FIKOLZA-1660 file (N, C-alpha, C; in steps of 0.1 Angstrom, whole numbers, plus 5000, padded with zeros to 4 digits):
% residues 110
   i   px   py   pz ch aa at
   1 6135 9777 4620  A  I  N
   1 6125 9786 4616  A  I CA
   1 6112 9777 4613  A  I  C
   2 6101 9784 4612  A  T  N
   2 6089 9777 4608  A  T CA
   2 6086 9782 4593  A  T  C
   3 6084 9772 4585  A  V  N
   3 6081 9775 4571  A  V CA
   3 6066 9773 4569  A  V  C
   4 6058 9783 4565  A  K  N
   4 6044 9782 4564  A  K CA
   4 6040 9787 4550  A  K  C
   5 6028 9782 4545  A  G  N
   5 6023 9786 4533  A  G CA
   5 6009 9779 4530  A  G  C
   6 6005 9780 4518  A  Y  N
   6 5992 9774 4515  A  Y CA
   6 5993 9766 4501  A  Y  C
   7 5984 9757 4500  A  A  N
   7 5984 9749 4487  A  A CA
   7 5969 9747 4483  A  A  C
   8 5966 9746 4470  A  V  N
   8 5953 9744 4466  A  V CA
   8 5954 9737 4452  A  V  C
   9 5945 9728 4450  A  S  N
   9 5945 9721 4437  A  S CA
   9 5932 9725 4430  A  S  C
  10 5930 9720 4418  A  G  N
  10 5918 9723 4410  A  G CA
  10 5908 9712 4410  A  G  C
  11 5896 9715 4405  A  G  N
  11 5886 9704 4403  A  G CA
  11 5882 9697 4416  A  G  C
  12 5883 9703 4427  A  G  N
  12 5879 9697 4440  A  G CA
  12 5887 9685 4444  A  G  C
  13 5900 9685 4439  A  R  N
  13 5909 9674 4444  A  R CA
  13 5916 9679 4456  A  R  C
  14 5917 9671 4467  A  G  N
  14 5923 9674 4479  A  G CA
  14 5938 9674 4478  A  G  C
  15 5945 9681 4487  A  I  N
  15 5960 9681 4487  A  I CA
  15 5964 9669 4495  A  I  C
  16 5971 9659 4489  A  E  N
  16 5976 9647 4495  A  E CA
  16 5988 9650 4505  A  E  C
  17 5997 9658 4499  A  R  N
  17 6009 9662 4508  A  R CA
  17 6015 9675 4503  A  R  C
  18 6023 9681 4511  A  V  N
  18 6031 9693 4508  A  V CA
  18 6045 9689 4513  A  V  C
  19 6055 9690 4504  A  D  N
  19 6069 9687 4507  A  D CA
  19 6077 9700 4508  A  D  C
  20 6086 9701 4517  A  V  N
  20 6094 9713 4519  A  V CA
  20 6108 9708 4520  A  V  C
  21 6117 9716 4513  A  S  N
  21 6131 9713 4512  A  S CA
  21 6139 9726 4517  A  S  C
  22 6149 9724 4525  A  I  N
  22 6158 9735 4529  A  I CA
  22 6171 9735 4522  A  I  C
  23 6173 9726 4512  A  D  N
  23 6185 9725 4505  A  D CA
  23 6183 9726 4490  A  D  C
  24 6173 9734 4486  A  G  N
  24 6171 9736 4471  A  G CA
  24 6164 9725 4464  A  G  C
  25 6159 9715 4471  A  G  N
  25 6152 9704 4465  A  G CA
  25 6159 9691 4465  A  G  C
  26 6171 9691 4472  A  K  N
  26 6178 9678 4472  A  K CA
  26 6172 9668 4481  A  K  C
  27 6167 9672 4493  A  T  N
  27 6160 9664 4503  A  T CA
  27 6147 9671 4507  A  T  C
  28 6137 9663 4511  A  W  N
  28 6124 9668 4514  A  W CA
  28 6119 9663 4527  A  W  C
  29 6110 9671 4534  A  V  N
  29 6103 9666 4545  A  V CA
  29 6088 9669 4542  A  V  C
  30 6079 9661 4548  A  E  N
  30 6065 9664 4546  A  E CA
  30 6060 9674 4557  A  E  C
  31 6053 9684 4552  A  A  N
  31 6047 9694 4561  A  A CA
  31 6034 9689 4567  A  A  C
  32 6030 9695 4578  A  T  N
  32 6017 9692 4584  A  T CA
  32 6007 9701 4577  A  T  C
  33 5995 9696 4576  A  K  N
  33 5984 9703 4568  A  K CA
  33 5972 9706 4577  A  K  C
  34 5966 9717 4575  A  S  N
  34 5953 9720 4583  A  S CA
  34 5945 9730 4575  A  S  C
  35 5933 9732 4578  A  Q  N
  35 5924 9742 4573  A  Q CA
  35 5919 9751 4584  A  Q  C
  36 5918 9745 4596  A  K  N
  36 5914 9752 4608  A  K CA
  36 5924 9750 4619  A  K  C
  37 5927 9759 4627  A  A  N
  37 5937 9758 4637  A  A CA
  37 5935 9746 4646  A  A  C
  38 5945 9738 4647  A  G  N
  38 5945 9726 4656  A  G CA
  38 5938 9714 4650  A  G  C
  39 5932 9715 4638  A  I  N
  39 5925 9704 4632  A  I CA
  39 5933 9699 4619  A  I  C
  40 5939 9688 4619  A  P  N
  40 5946 9683 4608  A  P CA
  40 5938 9682 4595  A  P  C
  41 5943 9685 4584  A  Y  N
  41 5936 9683 4571  A  Y CA
  41 5939 9669 4566  A  Y  C
  42 5928 9662 4562  A  I  N
  42 5930 9648 4556  A  I CA
  42 5923 9649 4543  A  I  C
  43 5931 9646 4532  A  S  N
  43 5926 9649 4518  A  S CA
  43 5914 9641 4515  A  S  C
  44 5912 9629 4520  A  D  N
  44 5900 9621 4516  A  D CA
  44 5889 9622 4527  A  D  C
  45 5889 9631 4536  A  S  N
  45 5879 9632 4547  A  S CA
  45 5868 9641 4542  A  S  C
  46 5856 9637 4545  A  E  N
  46 5844 9646 4541  A  E CA
  46 5844 9659 4549  A  E  C
  47 5851 9659 4560  A  N  N
  47 5852 9672 4568  A  N CA
  47 5862 9682 4563  A  N  C
  48 5870 9678 4553  A  S  N
  48 5880 9687 4547  A  S CA
  48 5875 9693 4534  A  S  C
  49 5876 9706 4533  A  D  N
  49 5871 9713 4521  A  D CA
  49 5881 9712 4510  A  D  C
  50 5877 9705 4499  A  K  N
  50 5886 9703 4488  A  K CA
  50 5887 9715 4479  A  K  C
  51 5878 9725 4480  A  W  N
  51 5878 9736 4472  A  W CA
  51 5885 9748 4479  A  W  C
  52 5891 9746 4491  A  A  N
  52 5897 9757 4498  A  A CA
  52 5912 9755 4500  A  A  C
  53 5919 9766 4504  A  W  N
  53 5933 9765 4506  A  W CA
  53 5936 9755 4517  A  W  C
  54 5947 9748 4516  A  V  N
  54 5952 9740 4527  A  V CA
  54 5965 9747 4532  A  V  C
  55 5965 9749 4545  A  L  N
  55 5976 9756 4551  A  L CA
  55 5986 9745 4555  A  L  C
  56 5999 9748 4553  A  F  N
  56 6010 9739 4556  A  F CA
  56 6020 9745 4565  A  F  C
  57 6027 9737 4573  A  E  N
  57 6038 9742 4582  A  E CA
  57 6048 9731 4584  A  E  C
  58 6061 9735 4584  A  A  N
  58 6072 9726 4587  A  A CA
  58 6083 9734 4594  A  A  C
  59 6090 9727 4603  A  E  N
  59 6101 9733 4610  A  E CA
  59 6114 9730 4603  A  E  C
  60 6123 9739 4603  A  A  N
  60 6136 9737 4597  A  A CA
  60 6147 9744 4604  A  A  C
  61 6159 9738 4604  A  D  N
  61 6171 9745 4610  A  D CA
  61 6179 9751 4599  A  D  C
  62 6180 9764 4599  A  I  N
  62 6188 9771 4589  A  I CA
  62 6200 9777 4595  A  I  C
  63 6212 9773 4590  A  T  N
  63 6224 9777 4596  A  T CA
  63 6233 9786 4586  A  T  C
  64 6228 9787 4574  A  Q  N
  64 6236 9794 4564  A  Q CA
  64 6227 9799 4553  A  Q  C
  65 6232 9804 4542  A  M  N
  65 6224 9809 4531  A  M CA
  65 6219 9796 4524  A  M  C
  66 6206 9796 4521  A  T  N
  66 6200 9784 4515  A  T CA
  66 6188 9788 4507  A  T  C
  67 6182 9778 4500  A  E  N
  67 6170 9780 4492  A  E CA
  67 6159 9771 4498  A  E  C
  68 6148 9776 4503  A  I  N
  68 6137 9769 4507  A  I CA
  68 6128 9767 4496  A  I  C
  69 6123 9754 4494  A  V  N
  69 6114 9751 4482  A  V CA
  69 6102 9743 4488  A  V  C
  70 6090 9746 4482  A  A  N
  70 6078 9739 4486  A  A CA
  70 6071 9735 4474  A  A  C
  71 6065 9723 4474  A  K  N
  71 6057 9717 4463  A  K CA
  71 6046 9709 4469  A  K  C
  72 6035 9709 4462  A  A  N
  72 6023 9702 4466  A  A CA
  72 6019 9690 4457  A  A  C
  73 6013 9680 4462  A  V  N
  73 6008 9669 4454  A  V CA
  73 5993 9667 4458  A  V  C
  74 5985 9666 4447  A  D  N
  74 5970 9664 4450  A  D CA
  74 5967 9649 4450  A  D  C
  75 5954 9646 4454  A  I  N
  75 5950 9632 4455  A  I CA
  75 5950 9624 4442  A  I  C
  76 5951 9631 4431  A  A  N
  76 5952 9624 4418  A  A CA
  76 5967 9622 4414  A  A  C
  77 5976 9626 4422  A  G  N
  77 5990 9624 4419  A  G CA
  77 5996 9635 4411  A  G  C
  78 5989 9646 4409  A  N  N
  78 5994 9658 4402  A  N CA
  78 6004 9665 4411  A  N  C
  79 6016 9668 4405  A  I  N
  79 6027 9674 4412  A  I CA
  79 6030 9688 4406  A  I  C
  80 6032 9698 4413  A  Q  N
  80 6036 9711 4407  A  Q CA
  80 6048 9709 4399  A  Q  C
  81 6049 9716 4387  A  P  N
  81 6061 9715 4379  A  P CA
  81 6072 9722 4386  A  P  C
  82 6084 9717 4384  A  E  N
  82 6096 9722 4390  A  E CA
  82 6100 9737 4386  A  E  C
  83 6099 9740 4373  A  N  N
  83 6103 9753 4368  A  N CA
  83 6092 9760 4361  A  N  C
  84 6092 9773 4361  A  V  N
  84 6082 9781 4354  A  V CA
  84 6084 9779 4339  A  V  C
  85 6096 9777 4334  A  K  N
  85 6098 9775 4320  A  K CA
  85 6090 9764 4314  A  K  C
  86 6086 9754 4322  A  D  N
  86 6078 9743 4317  A  D CA
  86 6063 9747 4315  A  D  C
  87 6059 9758 4321  A  I  N
  87 6045 9762 4320  A  I CA
  87 6043 9777 4316  A  I  C
  88 6054 9783 4312  A  W  N
  88 6054 9797 4309  A  W CA
  88 6044 9800 4298  A  W  C
  89 6037 9812 4299  A  N  N
  89 6028 9816 4288  A  N CA
  89 6030 9831 4287  A  N  C
  90 6026 9837 4276  A  L  N
  90 6028 9851 4273  A  L CA
  90 6022 9860 4284  A  L  C
  91 6011 9857 4290  A  R  N
  91 6005 9866 4300  A  R CA
  91 6010 9863 4314  A  R  C
  92 6017 9852 4316  A  G  N
  92 6022 9848 4329  A  G CA
  92 6011 9843 4338  A  G  C
  93 6000 9838 4332  A  I  N
  93 5989 9833 4340  A  I CA
  93 5992 9818 4345  A  I  C
  94 5988 9815 4357  A  L  N
  94 5989 9802 4363  A  L CA
  94 6003 9797 4365  A  L  C
  95 6011 9806 4370  A  N  N
  95 6025 9802 4374  A  N CA
  95 6024 9794 4387  A  N  C
  96 6023 9780 4385  A  T  N
  96 6022 9772 4397  A  T CA
  96 6034 9763 4399  A  T  C
  97 6045 9768 4395  A  S  N
  97 6058 9760 4397  A  S CA
  97 6062 9760 4412  A  S  C
  98 6071 9752 4415  A  W  N
  98 6076 9751 4429  A  W CA
  98 6079 9765 4434  A  W  C
  99 6075 9768 4446  A  H  N
  99 6078 9781 4452  A  H CA
  99 6092 9780 4459  A  H  C
 100 6100 9790 4456  A  R  N
 100 6114 9791 4460  A  R CA
 100 6117 9804 4467  A  R  C
 101 6123 9803 4479  A  V  N
 101 6127 9815 4487  A  V CA
 101 6141 9813 4491  A  V  C
 102 6150 9823 4488  A  H  N
 102 6164 9823 4493  A  H CA
 102 6164 9830 4506  A  H  C
 103 6171 9824 4516  A  V  N
 103 6172 9829 4530  A  V CA
 103 6186 9828 4534  A  V  C
 104 6190 9837 4543  A  R  N
 104 6203 9837 4549  A  R CA
 104 6202 9838 4564  A  R  C
 105 6208 9828 4571  A  A  N
 105 6207 9828 4586  A  A CA
 105 6217 9838 4591  A  A  C
 106 6214 9845 4602  A  G  N
 106 6223 9854 4608  A  G CA
 106 6220 9857 4622  A  G  C
 107 6229 9864 4629  A  H  N
 107 6227 9867 4643  A  H CA
 107 6224 9882 4644  A  H  C
 108 6215 9885 4653  A  S  N
 108 6211 9899 4655  A  S CA
 108 6218 9904 4668  A  S  C
 109 6222 9916 4668  A  N  N
 109 6228 9922 4680  A  N CA
 109 6219 9932 4687  A  N  C
 110 6206 9928 4688  A  L  N
 110 6196 9936 4694  A  L CA
 110 6198 9936 4709  A  L  C
% end
């Protein structure tokens, strides 16, 4: 499957990398990044917009039920917190913890 998403940091800091895991965070692969189709995003390039979303993409082989996890790291070394409990607040604002999606591979009889 293709895992796609977006990442953004604050304060004009570029996204250094986005890591994707298909085993709940045990192992990671680095996703490719872009802002425009076919043009790679480079965090310290003056041609990359530090204030805009960075699109990411990674390929994965899913053969069973699993948890896909994504996390971003900005150029200052800030990493998304692993759990929402570490940043929870009464109004639920700024939940920027690792994004987790549970998926199940299956066969279709179409």
